[in-house]
KOLRO-307352 format. One record per residue: x, y, z of N, C-alpha, C, CB in turn; residue number from 1; residue in one letter. Coordinates in Angstrom, 1 decimal. Glycine has a CB too. Layout:
! residues N
- n_x	n_y	n_z	ca_x	ca_y	ca_z	c_x	c_y	c_z	cb_x	cb_y	cb_z	num	residuo
- X	Y	Z	X	Y	Z	X	Y	Z	X	Y	Z	NUM	A;
...
! end
This chain:
! residues 163
- n_x	n_y	n_z	ca_x	ca_y	ca_z	c_x	c_y	c_z	cb_x	cb_y	cb_z	num	residuo
- -48.4	-37.6	4.4	-48.7	-36.7	5.5	-47.4	-36.2	6.1	-49.6	-37.5	6.6	1	M;
- -47.4	-34.9	6.3	-46.2	-34.2	6.9	-46.2	-34.3	8.4	-46.1	-32.8	6.4	2	S;
- -45.0	-34.2	9.0	-44.9	-34.3	10.4	-45.4	-33.0	11.0	-43.4	-34.5	10.8	3	A;
- -46.0	-33.2	12.2	-46.5	-32.1	12.9	-45.4	-31.2	13.5	-47.4	-32.5	14.1	4	L;
- -45.5	-29.9	13.4	-44.6	-29.0	13.9	-45.0	-28.6	15.3	-44.4	-27.7	13.0	5	K;
- -44.0	-28.6	16.2	-44.3	-28.3	17.6	-44.8	-26.8	17.7	-43.1	-28.5	18.5	6	K;
- -45.9	-26.6	18.5	-46.5	-25.3	18.7	-46.1	-24.8	20.1	-48.0	-25.3	18.5	7	L;
- -45.6	-23.6	20.2	-45.4	-23.0	21.5	-46.6	-22.2	21.8	-44.1	-22.1	21.5	8	E;
- -47.2	-22.4	23.0	-48.4	-21.7	23.4	-48.2	-21.1	24.8	-49.6	-22.6	23.3	9	C;
- -48.4	-19.8	24.9	-48.4	-19.1	26.2	-49.9	-18.7	26.5	-47.5	-17.8	26.1	10	G;
- -50.2	-19.0	27.8	-51.6	-18.7	28.2	-51.6	-17.7	29.4	-52.3	-20.0	28.7	11	I;
- -52.3	-16.6	29.2	-52.3	-15.5	30.1	-53.7	-15.1	30.5	-51.5	-14.3	29.6	12	F;
- -53.9	-14.3	31.5	-55.2	-13.8	31.9	-55.1	-12.3	32.1	-55.8	-14.6	33.1	13	T;
- -56.3	-11.7	32.1	-56.4	-10.3	32.6	-57.8	-10.2	33.2	-56.2	-9.2	31.4	14	M;
- -57.9	-9.6	34.3	-59.1	-9.4	35.0	-59.3	-8.0	35.5	-59.2	-10.4	36.2	15	C;
- -60.3	-7.3	34.9	-60.6	-6.0	35.3	-61.6	-6.0	36.5	-61.2	-5.1	34.2	16	L;
- -61.5	-5.2	37.5	-62.4	-5.1	38.6	-63.2	-3.8	38.4	-61.6	-5.1	40.0	17	V;
- -64.5	-3.9	38.3	-65.4	-2.8	38.2	-66.1	-2.5	39.5	-66.4	-3.0	37.0	18	Q;
- -66.1	-1.2	39.9	-66.8	-0.8	41.1	-67.7	0.4	40.7	-65.9	-0.5	42.3	19	D;
- -68.9	0.2	40.3	-69.8	1.2	39.8	-69.3	1.8	38.5	-69.9	2.4	40.8	20	G;
- -68.9	3.1	38.4	-68.4	3.7	37.2	-66.9	3.7	37.1	-69.0	5.1	37.0	21	D;
- -66.3	3.0	38.1	-64.8	3.0	38.1	-64.3	1.6	37.8	-64.3	3.4	39.5	22	R;
- -63.0	1.6	37.4	-62.3	0.3	37.1	-60.9	0.4	37.7	-62.3	0.0	35.6	23	V;
- -60.4	-0.7	38.2	-59.1	-0.7	38.9	-58.0	-1.0	37.8	-59.0	-1.8	40.0	24	L;
- -57.1	-0.1	37.7	-56.0	-0.3	36.7	-54.6	-0.2	37.4	-56.0	0.8	35.6	25	L;
- -53.6	-0.8	36.8	-52.3	-0.8	37.3	-51.5	0.2	36.4	-51.6	-2.2	37.3	26	V;
- -50.8	1.1	37.1	-49.9	2.0	36.3	-48.5	1.4	36.4	-49.9	3.5	37.0	27	N;
- -48.2	0.6	35.3	-46.9	-0.1	35.3	-45.7	0.9	34.9	-46.9	-1.2	34.3	28	R;
- -44.6	0.8	35.7	-43.5	1.6	35.4	-42.7	1.1	34.2	-42.6	1.7	36.6	29	P;
- -41.9	1.9	33.6	-41.1	1.5	32.4	-40.2	0.3	32.7	-40.2	2.7	31.9	30	D;
- -39.6	0.2	33.9	-38.7	-0.8	34.3	-39.3	-2.2	34.2	-38.1	-0.5	35.6	31	K;
- -40.6	-2.3	34.3	-41.2	-3.7	34.3	-41.7	-4.1	32.9	-42.4	-3.7	35.2	32	L;
- -41.5	-3.2	31.9	-42.0	-3.5	30.6	-43.5	-3.3	30.5	-41.7	-4.9	30.2	33	G;
- -44.0	-3.1	29.3	-45.4	-2.7	29.0	-45.9	-1.6	29.9	-46.3	-4.0	29.3	34	F;
- -45.2	-0.4	29.9	-45.5	0.7	30.8	-46.8	1.3	30.4	-44.4	1.7	30.7	35	P;
- -47.4	2.0	31.4	-48.7	2.6	31.2	-49.8	1.9	32.0	-49.1	2.7	29.8	36	G;
- -51.0	2.3	31.8	-52.1	1.8	32.5	-52.6	0.5	31.9	-53.3	2.8	32.7	37	Y;
- -52.9	-0.5	32.6	-53.4	-1.8	32.1	-54.1	-2.5	33.2	-52.4	-2.6	31.4	38	L;
- -54.8	-3.6	32.9	-55.5	-4.4	33.9	-54.5	-5.4	34.5	-56.6	-5.1	33.3	39	G;
- -54.9	-5.9	35.8	-54.1	-6.9	36.4	-54.2	-8.2	35.7	-54.5	-7.1	37.9	40	P;
- -53.1	-9.0	35.6	-53.1	-10.3	35.0	-51.7	-10.8	34.8	-53.8	-10.2	33.7	41	G;
- -51.6	-12.0	34.2	-50.3	-12.6	34.0	-50.5	-14.0	33.5	-49.5	-12.5	35.2	42	G;
- -49.4	-14.7	33.6	-49.3	-16.1	33.0	-50.1	-17.1	33.9	-47.8	-16.5	33.0	43	K;
- -50.7	-18.0	33.2	-51.4	-19.1	33.9	-50.4	-20.2	34.2	-52.6	-19.7	33.1	44	V;
- -50.3	-20.5	35.5	-49.4	-21.6	35.9	-50.0	-23.0	35.7	-49.0	-21.4	37.4	45	D;
- -49.1	-23.9	35.2	-49.6	-25.3	35.0	-49.6	-26.0	36.3	-48.7	-26.0	34.0	46	F;
- -50.6	-26.7	36.7	-51.8	-27.1	36.0	-53.1	-26.4	36.3	-52.0	-28.6	36.2	47	P;
- -52.9	-25.1	36.9	-54.2	-24.4	37.3	-55.1	-24.1	36.0	-53.8	-23.1	38.0	48	E;
- -56.4	-24.0	36.3	-57.3	-23.6	35.2	-57.1	-22.2	34.9	-58.8	-23.9	35.6	49	S;
- -57.6	-21.8	33.8	-57.5	-20.4	33.3	-58.2	-19.4	34.3	-58.1	-20.2	31.9	50	I;
- -59.4	-19.8	34.8	-60.1	-19.0	35.8	-59.3	-18.9	37.1	-61.5	-19.5	36.1	51	A;
- -58.7	-20.0	37.5	-57.9	-20.0	38.7	-56.7	-19.1	38.6	-57.4	-21.5	39.1	52	E;
- -56.1	-19.1	37.4	-55.0	-18.2	37.1	-55.4	-16.8	37.2	-54.4	-18.5	35.7	53	G;
- -56.6	-16.4	36.7	-57.1	-15.0	36.8	-57.3	-14.6	38.2	-58.4	-14.9	36.0	54	A;
- -57.9	-15.5	39.0	-58.1	-15.2	40.5	-56.8	-15.0	41.2	-58.9	-16.4	41.1	55	V;
- -55.8	-15.9	40.9	-54.5	-15.8	41.6	-53.7	-14.6	41.2	-53.6	-17.0	41.3	56	R;
- -53.7	-14.3	39.9	-53.0	-13.1	39.4	-53.6	-11.8	40.0	-53.0	-13.0	37.9	57	E;
- -54.9	-11.8	40.0	-55.6	-10.6	40.6	-55.2	-10.4	42.1	-57.1	-10.7	40.5	58	L;
- -55.2	-11.5	42.8	-54.8	-11.4	44.2	-53.4	-11.0	44.4	-55.1	-12.8	44.9	59	W;
- -52.5	-11.6	43.6	-51.0	-11.3	43.8	-50.7	-9.8	43.4	-50.2	-12.2	42.9	60	E;
- -51.4	-9.3	42.4	-51.1	-8.0	41.9	-51.9	-6.9	42.7	-51.4	-7.9	40.5	61	E;
- -53.0	-7.2	43.3	-53.9	-6.1	43.9	-54.2	-6.4	45.4	-55.1	-6.0	43.1	62	T;
- -54.2	-7.6	45.8	-54.6	-7.9	47.2	-56.1	-8.2	47.3	-54.2	-6.8	48.1	63	G;
- -56.8	-8.1	46.2	-58.2	-8.3	46.2	-58.5	-9.8	45.9	-59.0	-7.5	45.1	64	L;
- -59.5	-10.3	46.6	-59.9	-11.7	46.4	-61.3	-11.8	45.6	-60.1	-12.4	47.8	65	R;
- -61.3	-12.7	44.7	-62.6	-12.9	43.9	-62.7	-14.4	43.8	-62.5	-12.3	42.5	66	V;
- -64.0	-14.8	43.6	-64.3	-16.3	43.5	-64.4	-16.5	41.9	-65.6	-16.7	44.2	67	K;
- -63.9	-17.7	41.5	-64.0	-18.0	40.1	-65.5	-17.8	39.5	-63.5	-19.4	39.8	68	P;
- -66.5	-18.2	40.3	-67.8	-18.1	39.8	-68.3	-16.6	39.7	-68.8	-18.8	40.8	69	E;
- -67.5	-15.7	40.2	-67.9	-14.3	40.1	-67.2	-13.6	38.9	-67.5	-13.5	41.3	70	D;
- -66.4	-14.4	38.2	-65.7	-13.9	37.0	-66.7	-13.9	35.8	-64.5	-14.7	36.6	71	L;
- -66.7	-12.8	35.0	-67.5	-12.7	33.8	-66.5	-12.8	32.6	-68.3	-11.4	33.7	72	I;
- -66.6	-13.9	31.9	-65.7	-14.1	30.7	-66.0	-13.1	29.7	-65.8	-15.5	30.2	73	Y;
- -65.1	-12.3	29.2	-65.3	-11.2	28.2	-64.7	-11.6	26.9	-64.7	-9.9	28.7	74	K;
- -63.6	-12.3	26.8	-63.1	-12.6	25.5	-61.7	-13.1	25.5	-63.3	-11.5	24.6	75	G;
- -61.2	-13.3	24.2	-59.9	-13.8	24.0	-59.1	-12.8	23.1	-59.9	-15.2	23.3	76	L;
- -57.9	-12.5	23.5	-57.0	-11.7	22.6	-55.8	-12.6	22.4	-56.6	-10.3	23.3	77	D;
- -55.5	-12.9	21.1	-54.4	-13.8	20.8	-53.5	-13.2	19.8	-54.9	-15.2	20.4	78	E;
- -52.2	-13.5	19.9	-51.2	-13.2	18.9	-50.6	-14.5	18.3	-50.1	-12.3	19.5	79	S;
- -50.5	-14.5	17.0	-50.0	-15.7	16.3	-48.8	-15.3	15.6	-51.1	-16.3	15.4	80	V;
- -47.7	-16.1	15.8	-46.4	-15.9	15.1	-46.0	-17.1	14.3	-45.3	-15.5	16.1	81	M;
- -46.3	-17.1	13.0	-46.1	-18.3	12.1	-44.6	-18.7	12.0	-46.6	-18.0	10.8	82	P;
- -43.7	-17.8	12.0	-42.3	-18.1	11.8	-41.8	-19.0	12.9	-41.4	-16.9	11.7	83	V;
- -42.1	-18.7	14.2	-41.7	-19.4	15.3	-42.8	-20.4	15.8	-41.4	-18.5	16.5	84	T;
- -43.9	-20.5	15.1	-45.0	-21.4	15.4	-45.4	-21.2	16.8	-44.5	-22.9	15.2	85	N;
- -45.7	-19.9	17.2	-46.1	-19.6	18.5	-47.5	-18.9	18.5	-45.0	-18.6	19.1	86	S;
- -48.1	-19.1	19.6	-49.5	-18.5	19.9	-49.5	-18.1	21.3	-50.6	-19.5	19.5	87	R;
- -49.9	-16.8	21.5	-50.0	-16.3	22.9	-51.5	-15.9	23.1	-49.0	-15.1	23.2	88	Y;
- -52.1	-16.4	24.1	-53.6	-16.3	24.3	-53.8	-15.6	25.6	-54.3	-17.6	24.2	89	M;
- -54.6	-14.5	25.6	-55.0	-13.8	26.9	-56.5	-14.0	27.0	-54.5	-12.3	26.8	90	V;
- -56.9	-14.6	28.1	-58.3	-14.8	28.4	-58.7	-13.7	29.4	-58.5	-16.2	29.1	91	F;
- -59.7	-12.9	29.0	-60.1	-11.7	29.7	-61.4	-11.8	30.5	-60.2	-10.6	28.6	92	N;
- -61.3	-11.3	31.7	-62.5	-11.4	32.6	-62.7	-10.0	33.2	-62.2	-12.4	33.7	93	Y;
- -64.0	-9.9	33.7	-64.4	-8.7	34.4	-65.1	-9.3	35.7	-65.4	-7.9	33.5	94	L;
- -64.9	-8.6	36.8	-65.6	-8.9	38.0	-66.2	-7.6	38.6	-64.7	-9.7	39.0	95	T;
- -67.3	-7.8	39.2	-67.9	-6.7	40.0	-68.1	-7.0	41.5	-69.3	-6.3	39.4	96	K;
- -67.6	-8.2	41.8	-67.6	-8.7	43.2	-66.2	-9.0	43.7	-68.5	-10.0	43.4	97	K;
- -65.8	-8.4	44.8	-64.5	-8.6	45.3	-64.5	-8.3	46.8	-63.4	-7.7	44.6	98	Y;
- -63.4	-8.8	47.4	-63.2	-8.6	48.9	-61.8	-8.2	49.1	-63.6	-9.9	49.7	99	E;
- -61.5	-7.5	50.2	-60.1	-7.2	50.6	-59.8	-5.8	50.4	-59.2	-8.1	49.8	100	G;
- -58.5	-5.5	50.7	-58.0	-4.2	50.6	-56.9	-4.2	49.6	-57.5	-3.6	52.0	101	E;
- -56.7	-3.1	48.9	-55.6	-3.0	47.9	-54.2	-3.0	48.6	-55.7	-1.7	47.1	102	L;
- -53.3	-3.6	47.9	-51.9	-3.7	48.5	-51.3	-2.3	48.6	-51.0	-4.6	47.5	103	L;
- -50.5	-2.1	49.6	-49.9	-0.8	49.8	-48.7	-0.7	48.9	-49.4	-0.7	51.3	104	Q;
- -48.0	-1.8	48.6	-46.8	-1.8	47.8	-47.0	-2.9	46.7	-45.5	-2.0	48.6	105	N;
- -47.8	-2.6	45.7	-48.1	-3.7	44.7	-46.9	-3.9	43.8	-49.3	-3.2	43.8	106	P;
- -46.7	-5.2	43.5	-45.5	-5.6	42.7	-45.4	-5.1	41.3	-45.4	-7.0	42.7	107	P;
- -46.6	-4.8	40.6	-46.6	-4.5	39.2	-46.7	-3.0	38.9	-47.7	-5.2	38.5	108	E;
- -47.0	-2.2	40.0	-47.2	-0.8	39.8	-48.3	-0.2	40.6	-47.4	-0.5	38.3	109	G;
- -48.4	1.1	40.6	-49.5	1.7	41.4	-50.9	1.3	41.0	-49.3	3.3	41.3	110	E;
- -51.7	1.1	42.0	-53.1	0.7	41.7	-54.0	1.9	41.8	-53.6	-0.4	42.7	111	L;
- -54.8	2.2	40.8	-55.6	3.4	40.7	-57.0	3.0	40.2	-54.9	4.4	39.8	112	I;
- -58.0	3.5	41.0	-59.4	3.5	40.5	-59.6	4.6	39.5	-60.4	3.6	41.7	113	W;
- -60.1	4.3	38.3	-60.2	5.2	37.3	-61.7	5.2	36.8	-59.3	4.9	36.1	114	V;
- -62.2	6.4	36.5	-63.5	6.5	35.9	-63.5	5.8	34.5	-64.0	7.9	35.7	115	N;
- -64.4	4.9	34.2	-64.4	4.1	33.0	-64.4	5.0	31.8	-65.5	3.1	32.9	116	I;
- -65.2	6.0	31.8	-65.4	6.9	30.6	-64.1	7.8	30.4	-66.6	7.8	30.8	117	K;
- -63.3	7.9	31.4	-62.0	8.7	31.3	-60.8	7.9	31.1	-61.9	9.6	32.5	118	E;
- -60.9	6.6	31.2	-59.7	5.7	31.2	-58.9	5.8	29.9	-60.1	4.3	31.4	119	A;
- -59.6	5.9	28.8	-58.9	5.9	27.5	-58.0	7.1	27.3	-59.8	5.7	26.4	120	L;
- -58.2	8.1	28.1	-57.3	9.3	28.0	-55.9	9.1	28.6	-58.0	10.5	28.7	121	E;
- -55.8	8.0	29.4	-54.5	7.7	30.1	-53.6	7.0	29.1	-54.8	6.7	31.3	122	L;
- -52.3	7.1	29.4	-51.3	6.4	28.5	-51.4	4.9	28.7	-49.8	6.8	28.8	123	P;
- -51.7	4.1	27.6	-51.9	2.7	27.6	-51.1	2.1	26.4	-53.4	2.3	27.5	124	M;
- -50.8	0.8	26.6	-50.3	0.0	25.5	-51.4	0.0	24.4	-49.8	-1.4	25.9	125	Q;
- -51.0	0.0	23.1	-52.0	0.0	22.1	-52.9	-1.2	22.2	-51.4	0.0	20.7	126	P;
- -52.4	-2.4	22.5	-53.2	-3.6	22.6	-54.2	-3.5	23.7	-52.3	-4.9	22.8	127	W;
- -53.9	-2.9	24.8	-54.8	-2.7	25.9	-55.9	-1.7	25.6	-54.1	-2.4	27.2	128	F;
- -55.5	-0.6	25.0	-56.4	0.5	24.6	-57.5	-0.1	23.6	-55.6	1.7	23.9	129	K;
- -57.1	-0.9	22.7	-58.0	-1.6	21.7	-59.0	-2.5	22.5	-57.2	-2.4	20.7	130	R;
- -58.5	-3.2	23.5	-59.3	-4.2	24.2	-60.2	-3.6	25.3	-58.4	-5.2	24.8	131	R;
- -59.7	-2.5	25.9	-60.4	-1.9	27.1	-61.9	-1.7	26.9	-59.8	-0.6	27.4	132	F;
- -62.4	-1.0	25.9	-63.9	-0.8	25.7	-64.7	-2.1	25.6	-64.1	0.1	24.5	133	P;
- -64.1	-3.1	25.1	-64.8	-4.4	24.9	-65.2	-5.1	26.2	-64.0	-5.3	24.1	134	L;
- -64.5	-4.7	27.3	-64.9	-5.3	28.6	-66.2	-4.9	29.1	-63.8	-4.9	29.7	135	F;
- -66.7	-3.7	28.6	-67.9	-3.1	29.1	-69.1	-3.1	28.1	-67.6	-1.6	29.5	136	F;
- -68.9	-3.9	27.0	-70.0	-4.1	26.1	-70.6	-5.4	26.3	-69.4	-4.0	24.6	137	K;
- -71.9	-5.6	25.9	-72.5	-6.9	26.1	-71.8	-7.9	25.2	-74.0	-6.8	25.7	138	P;
- -71.9	-9.2	25.6	-71.3	-10.3	24.9	-69.8	-10.4	25.1	-71.6	-10.1	23.4	139	G;
- -69.2	-11.2	24.2	-67.8	-11.4	24.3	-67.1	-10.9	23.1	-67.5	-12.9	24.5	140	T;
- -65.7	-11.0	23.1	-64.9	-10.5	22.0	-63.9	-11.5	21.7	-64.3	-9.1	22.3	141	F;
- -63.4	-11.4	20.4	-62.3	-12.3	20.0	-61.4	-11.4	19.1	-62.7	-13.5	19.2	142	E;
- -60.1	-11.2	19.6	-59.1	-10.5	18.8	-58.0	-11.4	18.4	-58.6	-9.3	19.7	143	I;
- -57.7	-11.4	17.1	-56.7	-12.3	16.6	-55.7	-11.4	15.8	-57.2	-13.5	15.8	144	S;
- -54.4	-11.5	16.2	-53.4	-10.7	15.6	-52.3	-11.6	15.0	-52.8	-9.7	16.6	145	T;
- -52.1	-11.4	13.7	-51.0	-12.1	13.0	-49.8	-11.2	13.2	-51.3	-12.4	11.5	146	L;
- -48.8	-11.7	13.9	-47.6	-10.8	14.3	-46.5	-11.0	13.3	-47.2	-11.2	15.7	147	W;
- -46.0	-9.9	12.8	-44.8	-9.9	11.9	-43.5	-10.0	12.7	-44.8	-8.7	10.9	148	G;
- -42.9	-11.1	12.7	-41.8	-11.3	13.6	-40.6	-10.5	13.1	-41.4	-12.8	13.7	149	E;
- -40.4	-10.3	11.8	-39.3	-9.5	11.2	-39.6	-8.0	11.5	-39.2	-9.7	9.7	150	D;
- -40.8	-7.6	11.3	-41.1	-6.1	11.5	-41.4	-5.8	13.0	-42.2	-5.7	10.7	151	S;
- -41.7	-6.8	13.8	-42.1	-6.6	15.2	-43.4	-5.7	15.3	-41.0	-6.0	16.0	152	Q;
- -44.3	-5.9	14.3	-45.5	-5.2	14.3	-46.6	-6.1	13.8	-45.4	-4.0	13.3	153	E;
- -47.9	-5.8	14.2	-49.0	-6.6	13.6	-49.1	-6.5	12.1	-50.3	-6.1	14.3	154	P;
- -49.3	-7.6	11.5	-49.5	-7.7	10.0	-51.0	-7.6	9.7	-48.8	-8.9	9.5	155	V;
- -51.7	-8.3	10.5	-53.2	-8.4	10.3	-53.9	-8.5	11.6	-53.6	-9.6	9.3	156	E;
- -55.0	-7.9	11.8	-55.7	-7.9	13.0	-57.2	-8.1	12.7	-55.5	-6.7	13.9	157	E;
- -57.8	-9.0	13.5	-59.3	-9.2	13.3	-59.9	-9.0	14.7	-59.6	-10.6	12.7	158	K;
- -60.9	-8.2	14.8	-61.6	-7.9	16.0	-63.1	-8.3	15.8	-61.5	-6.5	16.5	159	V;
- -63.6	-9.2	16.6	-65.0	-9.6	16.5	-65.7	-9.5	17.8	-65.1	-11.1	15.9	160	K;
- -66.9	-9.0	17.8	-67.7	-9.1	19.0	-68.7	-10.3	18.8	-68.5	-7.8	19.3	161	T;
- -68.9	-11.0	19.8	-69.7	-12.2	19.7	-70.9	-12.2	20.7	-68.9	-13.5	19.9	162	L;
- -72.0	-12.7	20.4	-73.1	-12.8	21.3	-73.7	-11.5	21.7	-72.7	-13.4	22.5	163	G;
! end
């Protein structure tokens, strides 16, 4: 039996806020990396739960408060890097219930309510553009990307809708 190789795992969340036919997006500037429109989210802090991380990140980035029980789990988007034995997992949520006012000076970029049907016309990271429509379909999704560390590009991608 061979020795187990240590696995590096990053756990992140994203939570889209839907208000009727609109969704709240962050317009991230170039200087913060991952520029363009995307959903609020970030790293889950240890030892908080994944849902608690989603609630905290949404509040920190937008000023909006949600309860964990009002989160709708939509799916997992993960990247796997075999050379470095790394896996990065993003747990995705949607909520239609929130309280509070949007931050005047949000830390991650300008907050904008966007019509869901028009959102894909905005500049987005390819990984978010692929994931965005899945938030609004019934059931959940699973996206698994095998990442080519030498090429810095996806080698293989599997997208499944479940339920």
